[in-house]
N, C-alpha and C positions, 0 to 999 in steps of 0.2 A: 125491333132483339134485342132482349136481355141480358145478350151477351158483355160482359164484365173485361172481356180482352181483348185490348183495341193496341194497336201500335200505329204509328204517321210512315209519309214519306216528305223528301222536300222536291219540291217540281224547282226543276229553275228554266222560263223562259226566258230563250236570248232571242234579239232581234240584232241585226245589225244596221250599222247606221241608228239618227235619230227616230224615236219614236216617241213623243211627247204623253201618248195616247197606250199605251203600254201597258198599263196596270188597269184600268179599265175594259179594256180586249182580254184580259187574263181572267180576270175574276169574272165579265160578262158572262166567258164560256164554262167555267168551273158553277157557276149557279143555276146556267142550263139548264146543269148536269145534275144540279141540286146535291152537287159534293159537302163536304163537312168540313172544314178550316179555314182558314187566314189565308190571304193574298197583301204579299207588303210593300210599302212602294215603290217605283220604278225606280231602277241604279243606273245611273249615266254616265256609262266608258269611252274612254280615246276613238273607240271603233264602234259600241253596240250597248245596247241598249237592255240593263236584265229585272227579270221581277219575277221574287222564289214567291212559292204558296205551299202552305204547310197542310193538307189534305190529313185527314182520317182513314183509317184502314181495320179491317176486321180480324186480321190478324197481322201476325209476323211474317207468313208463308213469300216466300222471293216473288212470286207471280200476283201477290196479294188481292184484298177483293177491296172494293172501295167503299165506304159507307155512303147511302145515298137519304136524306130526308126529302119524307113523300107528305101530303100538305098535311095535314096534321101533326106535324112536326115526330111524329115517330123515325124510329131507321130504321132503313131497309138496308138490305145486299142491294148494293148497284154491279158495276160491269168490272173484271178486272182489269188489275195496272195497264197490263201492257196492250192489248188494247184498246184502252180509254187514250192514253194520252197518245198514244199514232191517232186518236179521231186529235184531240187537243191539239196539235200539231200542223194537223192539216185546218180546222176550222182559226185558228190564230195566226197563223202563217209565220209560227216562229221558225226561224231559222234552226234552232237546236232546242232538243227541251232534254235536260239534264232529270232522273229519277237518282236520289241521293249521288249527283254529283258525275252521274254517269252520263255521256247520249249516249240513248236508244237507238242510232242508228248507223252507229260510226265513229269515228276517230274526239276523244273529247278532247276541242277548243280550249286551246293555250291564248296565257296572256300578251303573246304576239300577234293571236289571229283578232282577239275581242278589246285588246289594246289598256293601256291605264288608268285603273278607277281616279276620279276627281279629287281634286284634294281634299286633304282632311287637319279641319281647324281642332288646335286643343285649348285647352286652358289643366292650369295644375294650381292649387289652392292650399294652405294648411299654417297652420297656428304657427309650428315652426318648420315650417318650409323657406329656404332661404335662394336666394337671387345668385350666387354662387355654386350651388352647388346645380341650378339650375343651368347653368353656365358649361358644367365643370362635366352635363349628362347629354348636352348638345355634343360635347366632343372639337373637331377640329374645322368641322362642314359651316358653311356659310347660313348663317341665321340672326334674325333681330326677335328678340327677346322682350318685350314688354310688358312691363312691372309695375303693380302700384298697389300699396298697402293699407287695410282692413280691418275695424277693430275686431274682425277675426281672423285675422293671418293678411300672407304673403299671396296675391294674386298673381300671372305672368298666360301670357299670351304668345307662346312664338309662330315667327313665321313658317317654321319646319317640325316637325315632333319632334319633342328631347327624347334619350333612353330613356323612361322613368325608374326602369329597372335596376340602373344604377344609382340611386338618389341615397345616400345613407340611412342607417337606421335612425338616428339621433332628428332629420326631419320625416319622421313619421309618425303618425297617417297622417296621409293627405290626399285628395280627391283629384285625379285625373279625366275631365271629360271631352272627348272627343265625339266631332259630327264631321264626317263623312254623309252627304246629298243630303235625303229623309231621317239619316240614320242617327240618334246619340247615345253617345256609350261611357255611362258615368261609371268606373272605377275606385274604390277608396283602397289604397296601400298600406295594408299595417303593416307592424314593425318585422323585418325579415329574421331570422335568426341568423348568429352572429356566424361570418367565414359563406355564406352560401349568398349568391346572390336576385336570385329570387325569392318573392316572401308569401304570404297567405294575401289576400284579396279580394273583395265585394263586389259584383259587377251587376248594374240593372239596367237593360238594353233597351230603347225607345226608338218605335217607324214611327215618325207622324204622320204618316200617311198607311197605314196597316188600316184593313179593311177583314169582317167579319165574308166570306165567301158568301150565306144565307142565313139572315136573321130567323131562330129559331124563335116557334111561341114558348111564353114565362113556363118554367117548370116542365116542358116540353122533356122526352130523355133526350136531345137529340141537345136541347140548350146544356141538361147535366153532364152527356159526354163532351158539348164543345167546353165547358167548364175544366174538367178532365184535363183531355186536353193541351189545353194553355196552362195547367200544371204541370203537366209532361214536359211539356216542349221550355218552361223557367226553371226547372232542375235542383231545385234544394233542395240541400243536402243535409245531412248531418255536421259537418263540417262547417258548413256554413252555418248557421245557427250554433254552432259554437265561437266560430270569430265572431259574429255579433253580440253576444255575452261579452265579448273581449271587449268591443267596440264601445258599447253604450251600457253606461252601469242604471241609467232608471228603468225599473221594468218595463215601466207603461209603455216610454220609447223604445226601449225593444220590442215587446210586443207590435206597437206598429210598426216601425221600419221593419218587420217579421213579416207584419200581414201585407205589407206591399211590395214585399219581396214574394210573395206563394200569388200575385193576379197581376194580369195588367193594369198597366198606367200610363195618364198624362203626365201633360208639361208639369199642368201644378201635384200629383204624384210624384213627378222626380225631382221636383226641389221640397218638395216636404221628404222624400226618405234622406237627399242632403243635408237637409239642417237636421234633422231627427239624429243623423252621426256629430253635430257639432260644427260643419263646413256654413256657412255663406250660403241660401238659395237665391241670389241674385249672380249667381255665378253660371248656372242655367241659363239664365236670360241674355249671359254675353253669346252666347252662341245662336240666339233665334234673334238677333237682330240687337242687342244693348248697345249703345255706342263706351268702349271704352274709357273710362276718364283720362281730362286732360291733363294732371298731373300725374301723368303714367312716365314713366324712364321709360328710356331704350338702349337696352343691351347690345350691341355687333359683335357676334363672335367669326372664324371662318379662318383656315390658318391656326399650324400650333403660337405662334406669337400673338396673333390678334387673342386668339379664348385665353392664350393662357396670360397674356395681360386682364384681361376681361375680370374672368377669375379672380385675378390678386387682385384687383380694384374692388369688387363688391366683397372680398373678405377684409379689404382694409375698412370698407363702410359698416360694416358688420361687427367689426372689434369692437368690444367692452370692458374694460374695468383691465387689468394686466398688458391681456391679448395686446393694445393699441401699440404699446411700449413696441410691437413686431410690424408696427404698420405707422413709421413717425416718418417718412420722405413728406410729407406732407408740413408737420409743422412748423412754425416761424423758428427764429435762425434762437431766438434765448431758450425758446423750447427742446430746441433739438444741443443747446448746448445742457442746460440740465440733466437732460437725460443720459448723455453720453458720459456727463461724469459720475451720475448715478450709476449705470454699469460698469465702470470701472472700478470703483468703489467698491459694490455691492461682488466683481468680479474676484477681490484680492480676498477677499473676508471667504469666499467659496472656495478659492485653491488654498487656501490653509488650511479648511476644513478638508478637503479631495488628499491634501498631503498628511494630516498628524492622523484623523479620525478611525481608527481600526472598522466597521462600522462598511467601508466605504475602501476594503484591501482587498475584495475581490473583484476590483473594476482594475483592469489591465493599467497598466501607467501611460502610453498611445494613445488610451482611451481618453484618459484624464486630460493628454496634451490636448489632442483635438477640440474637447472641452475647452476648455480651458483658451485654446488656441482663436476660436470661434467668440468663444465669451467677451474677449479683447479687442476682437478685430471690431466687433459691431459696436463697441461703446467708442471706439478710436474713431469706428469710420462717422459716427451721428455729429459725435464732443468735433471733427473735424469742419463737417460740413456744418454744424452749429456757427463757427468760426469764420465759414467763408463765406459763407449766405448772410450775416453779419458786417463782413465787410464791404461783400457788394455792395448790399442798402445802405447803406453808411458815405460810399463812395457817389449813389446815384442821388443821392439824395443831396 
């Protein structure tokens, strides 16, 4: 066949209960019929085991004809989808077979029947990523976030996934790695437009157990069509290319990263892609068995009080320069007395400027009074705290 028109179907085979050999059973059944495409690894759920296959069809028809590979690697027309899927359901003994998400013989099973997916492991990494942002993104749910610093920025592994779209623009771009079963997803979250929750992102998906149904002969029509199918499945568009241009300034690195997005990759390819975008490639290893560093810190969240306290604690740890004045509860008594006196003295100067300068005439008097009240209260509180702490220290001594 020399037609350039083709499409593909997602065939999802669902076996109730545990079935360790599910992927091989499906691949064998598809290979026996010499179909063109790919088979993913088995996905274990609470009550079931799923295997996804992507098979090429001759056209986009509702009951399309599937491609078949002959012994010489040439493409032939195979059976129609409806007929073949019923045969595959019988030969694999699958409880359900979904064609593009719909069960062929009745209602499509829901999550109550299939059960929840397995746990997702997540790692976040970025040069400007802050632990305080991750705590806020975790919300009020119980979570344990392990964080450690690297030469290329902060890394963090939460026990429960965080709401990464909520991470501020100043922390972007950052890398989000997630693993569920045999599938690893690498997402680079770019700076989002102001006042918008979701921003542009690049994504690479790696199924560690993905297989070709049948390996075509080199340079055969079937091999060419298989490459075209892979490109169609990856779906790299102009927006992806434009975003890559913004994230990678070096032309050679940008071209290499684009090439990796346009073809299937292994673990080494995903690590190289991550490195080209400025992230530490070792981050991928932490999802494939590499132990996380012993010098990590663990931040606990859960409920409004503990989560907000953790966020404030991390903001205090991250504060530099003048910002440290806002987080000085842990300072020694002498530093507290000095900072409190300084804040009160500077408040007198600011008060005089606000009262006399015409530049601030637009600011309502109640707003000026509230600002100065907060200013004086801050200075007085920490001055008093320093005096009390000094007295306690002298008494204990």
